[in-house]
C-alpha positions as CSV (number, residue, x, y, z in Angstrom):
1,X,91.2,18.6,5.2
2,X,93.3,20.6,2.7
3,X,95.3,23.5,4.0
4,X,95.8,26.4,1.6
5,X,97.7,29.7,1.9
6,X,97.1,32.7,-0.3
7,X,100.0,35.2,-0.1
8,X,99.8,38.6,-1.6
9,X,103.2,39.7,-0.3
10,X,106.4,37.8,0.1
11,X,110.2,38.4,-0.2
12,X,112.5,40.1,2.2
13,X,109.8,42.0,4.1
14,X,108.2,40.7,7.3
15,X,104.9,39.8,5.7
16,X,106.8,37.8,3.1
17,X,108.7,35.8,5.7
18,X,105.5,34.9,7.5
19,X,104.0,33.7,4.2
20,X,107.1,31.6,3.5
21,X,107.0,30.1,7.0
22,X,103.3,29.2,6.8
23,X,103.7,27.8,3.3
24,X,106.0,25.0,4.6
25,X,103.1,23.3,6.2
26,X,100.4,24.0,3.6
27,X,99.1,21.6,0.9
28,X,98.3,24.4,-1.6
29,X,100.2,27.6,-2.0
30,X,98.8,30.4,-4.2
31,X,100.9,33.5,-4.4
32,X,101.5,35.7,-7.4
33,X,102.5,39.3,-7.7
34,X,104.4,41.4,-10.2
35,X,105.3,45.1,-10.2
36,X,107.8,47.5,-11.7
37,X,110.2,47.1,-8.8
38,X,109.5,43.4,-8.0
39,X,111.6,40.4,-8.7
40,X,108.5,38.1,-9.1
41,X,108.6,38.1,-12.9
42,X,107.5,35.0,-14.8
43,X,110.0,34.0,-17.5
44,X,109.4,30.9,-19.7
45,X,109.6,29.8,-23.3
46,X,106.9,32.4,-24.2
47,X,108.9,35.4,-22.9
48,X,108.9,37.7,-19.9
49,X,105.6,38.7,-18.4
50,X,106.5,41.3,-15.8
51,X,105.6,44.5,-17.7
52,X,102.5,43.0,-19.2
53,X,101.2,42.0,-15.7
54,X,102.2,45.3,-14.2
55,X,100.3,47.3,-16.9
56,X,97.4,44.8,-16.9
57,X,96.9,43.8,-13.2
58,X,93.3,42.7,-13.7
59,X,92.3,39.9,-16.0
60,X,88.6,40.2,-16.8
61,X,86.7,36.9,-17.3
62,X,83.2,38.4,-17.2
63,X,82.1,37.3,-20.7
64,X,82.5,34.8,-23.5
65,X,84.7,31.8,-23.5
66,X,86.9,32.9,-20.6
67,X,83.9,33.0,-18.3
68,X,82.9,29.5,-19.3
69,X,86.4,28.0,-18.8
70,X,87.3,29.7,-15.5
71,X,83.7,29.2,-14.2
72,X,84.2,25.5,-14.9
73,X,87.4,25.4,-12.9
74,X,85.9,27.4,-10.1
75,X,82.9,25.1,-9.7
76,X,85.2,22.0,-10.0
77,X,87.6,23.2,-7.3
78,X,84.8,24.2,-4.9
79,X,83.2,20.8,-5.5
80,X,86.5,18.9,-4.8
81,X,87.3,21.0,-1.7
82,X,83.8,20.1,-0.3
83,X,84.1,16.5,-1.5
84,X,84.8,13.6,0.9
85,X,88.6,13.2,1.0
86,X,90.3,10.1,-0.5
87,X,93.9,9.1,-0.7
88,X,94.6,11.3,-3.7
89,X,92.4,14.2,-2.6
90,X,95.3,16.7,-2.0
91,X,97.0,15.8,-5.3
92,X,93.7,16.3,-7.3
93,X,93.3,19.8,-5.8
94,X,96.9,20.7,-6.4
95,X,96.7,19.7,-10.0
96,X,93.4,21.7,-10.5
97,X,95.1,24.8,-9.2
98,X,98.1,24.1,-11.5
99,X,95.7,23.8,-14.4
100,X,93.9,27.0,-13.8
101,X,97.2,28.8,-13.4
102,X,98.3,27.4,-16.8
103,X,95.0,28.7,-18.3
104,X,95.7,32.1,-16.9
105,X,99.2,32.1,-18.4
106,X,97.8,30.9,-21.7
107,X,95.3,33.8,-21.8
108,X,98.1,36.3,-21.0
109,X,100.2,34.8,-23.8
110,X,97.4,35.2,-26.3
111,X,96.9,38.8,-25.2
112,X,100.6,39.6,-25.5
113,X,100.7,38.0,-29.0
114,X,97.7,40.1,-30.1
115,X,99.4,43.3,-28.7
116,X,102.7,42.4,-30.4
117,X,101.0,41.8,-33.8
118,X,99.2,45.2,-33.6
119,X,101.1,47.6,-35.8
120,X,102.2,50.7,-34.0
121,X,101.3,49.3,-30.6
122,X,102.6,52.0,-28.2
123,X,103.2,49.6,-25.3
124,X,105.1,47.2,-27.7
125,X,107.3,50.0,-28.9
126,X,108.0,51.2,-25.4
127,X,109.0,47.7,-24.2
128,X,111.3,47.1,-27.3
129,X,113.0,50.4,-26.8
130,X,113.4,49.8,-23.1
131,X,115.1,46.4,-23.7
132,X,117.4,48.0,-26.3
133,X,118.3,50.8,-23.8
134,X,119.1,48.4,-21.0
135,X,121.2,46.3,-23.4
136,X,123.2,49.4,-24.5
137,X,123.8,50.3,-20.9
138,X,125.1,46.9,-20.1
139,X,127.3,47.0,-23.2
140,X,128.8,50.3,-22.1
141,X,129.5,49.0,-18.6
142,X,130.9,45.7,-19.8
143,X,133.6,47.3,-22.0
144,X,134.1,44.2,-24.1
145,X,134.6,41.7,-21.3
146,X,131.8,39.4,-22.5
147,X,131.1,38.6,-26.2
148,X,128.2,36.1,-26.2
149,X,124.5,37.0,-26.8
150,X,123.5,34.4,-24.1
151,X,125.4,36.4,-21.5
152,X,123.5,39.6,-22.1
153,X,120.2,37.8,-22.6
154,X,120.7,36.1,-19.2
155,X,121.6,39.4,-17.5
156,X,118.3,40.9,-18.8
157,X,116.3,37.7,-18.0
158,X,115.4,36.8,-21.5
159,X,116.0,33.7,-23.7
160,X,118.7,34.4,-26.3
161,X,116.2,33.8,-29.1
162,X,113.6,36.3,-27.8
163,X,116.4,38.8,-26.9
164,X,117.9,38.6,-30.4
165,X,114.5,39.1,-32.0
166,X,113.7,42.2,-29.9
167,X,117.0,43.9,-30.5
168,X,116.8,43.3,-34.2
169,X,113.3,44.7,-34.2
170,X,114.4,47.8,-32.2
171,X,117.5,48.8,-34.2
172,X,117.7,46.6,-37.3
173,X,121.0,45.0,-36.1
174,X,121.7,41.8,-34.2
175,X,123.0,41.8,-30.6
176,X,126.1,40.0,-31.8
177,X,126.9,42.8,-34.3
178,X,126.6,45.4,-31.5
179,X,128.6,43.3,-29.0
180,X,131.5,42.8,-31.5
181,X,131.4,46.5,-32.6
182,X,131.7,47.6,-29.0
183,X,134.4,45.1,-28.1
184,X,136.5,46.0,-31.1
185,X,136.4,49.7,-30.3
186,X,137.6,49.0,-26.8
187,X,140.3,46.6,-28.1
188,X,141.5,49.2,-30.6
189,X,141.7,51.9,-27.9
190,X,143.7,49.6,-25.6
191,X,146.1,48.5,-28.3
192,X,146.9,52.1,-29.2
193,X,146.8,53.7,-25.7
194,X,147.9,51.1,-23.3
195,X,151.5,50.2,-22.5
196,X,150.5,46.6,-21.6
197,X,151.7,43.7,-23.7
198,X,149.3,42.0,-26.1
199,X,149.2,39.0,-23.8
200,X,148.1,41.2,-20.9
201,X,145.5,43.0,-23.0
202,X,144.1,39.6,-24.1
203,X,143.8,38.6,-20.4
204,X,142.1,42.0,-19.7
205,X,139.4,41.2,-22.2
206,X,138.8,37.7,-20.8
207,X,140.2,35.8,-23.8
208,X,141.5,32.3,-22.8
209,X,144.9,32.9,-24.4
210,X,146.8,35.3,-26.7
211,X,146.1,33.0,-29.8
212,X,142.3,33.4,-29.4
213,X,142.7,37.1,-29.0
214,X,144.8,37.4,-32.1
215,X,142.2,35.4,-34.2
216,X,139.4,37.6,-32.9
217,X,141.3,40.8,-33.7
218,X,142.3,39.6,-37.2
219,X,138.7,38.5,-37.9
220,X,137.4,42.0,-37.2
221,X,140.2,44.3,-38.1
222,X,141.9,42.3,-40.9
223,X,145.3,42.4,-39.2
224,X,147.1,41.1,-36.2
225,X,147.1,42.9,-32.8
226,X,150.8,43.7,-33.2
227,X,150.4,45.1,-36.7
228,X,147.4,47.2,-35.7
229,X,149.4,48.5,-32.7
230,X,152.4,49.4,-34.8
231,X,150.4,50.9,-37.6
232,X,150.5,54.7,-37.8
233,X,147.3,56.7,-37.3
234,X,145.8,57.7,-40.6
């Protein structure tokens, strides 16, 4: 006999904990949910699927190729569940569920690609602008403490490649340009307004040492931190 649990709710709430407890003794676990306030987002090499699933909670398979493919999986899974068990019976059913889940994700990916390639797609524009806004909010709060694209991409749950592409699409500039621009403005302010030593300011911005700080400032301002600090305001 194969034991399966299908959980529509899980997480910190009571129903979720019950689902988690029962799942420990089940052969097959099927639970998938996404929402605007949920942390159950799927992130993989194809991107982030939370908003797409939230806006498209029902996947129709009532016609065409989709019906044939998913109908095949349905019939096969039912047949295997009712089949006489053998030593690999559980593994067969587990892999069938994995396969149908991959098919679902493949269909979602195709839909997202189609939506992304549609010029003037309102949902696509909304999502791109949303990501840019969240990035700018993070930059503002960060105040130059982190200077890598991967840090901000990770904070927003995207791959650096996808994140860079979206930001470039949204504003015409790379994330690294915006990160450096923001960092330099904070450094300039601290050099002019703070009474701390250059070494202390370097530590304040998480540079490994004063030498790295000096090279960064010279690369972006064309002069050393000390020269910039001593230069008179124009």
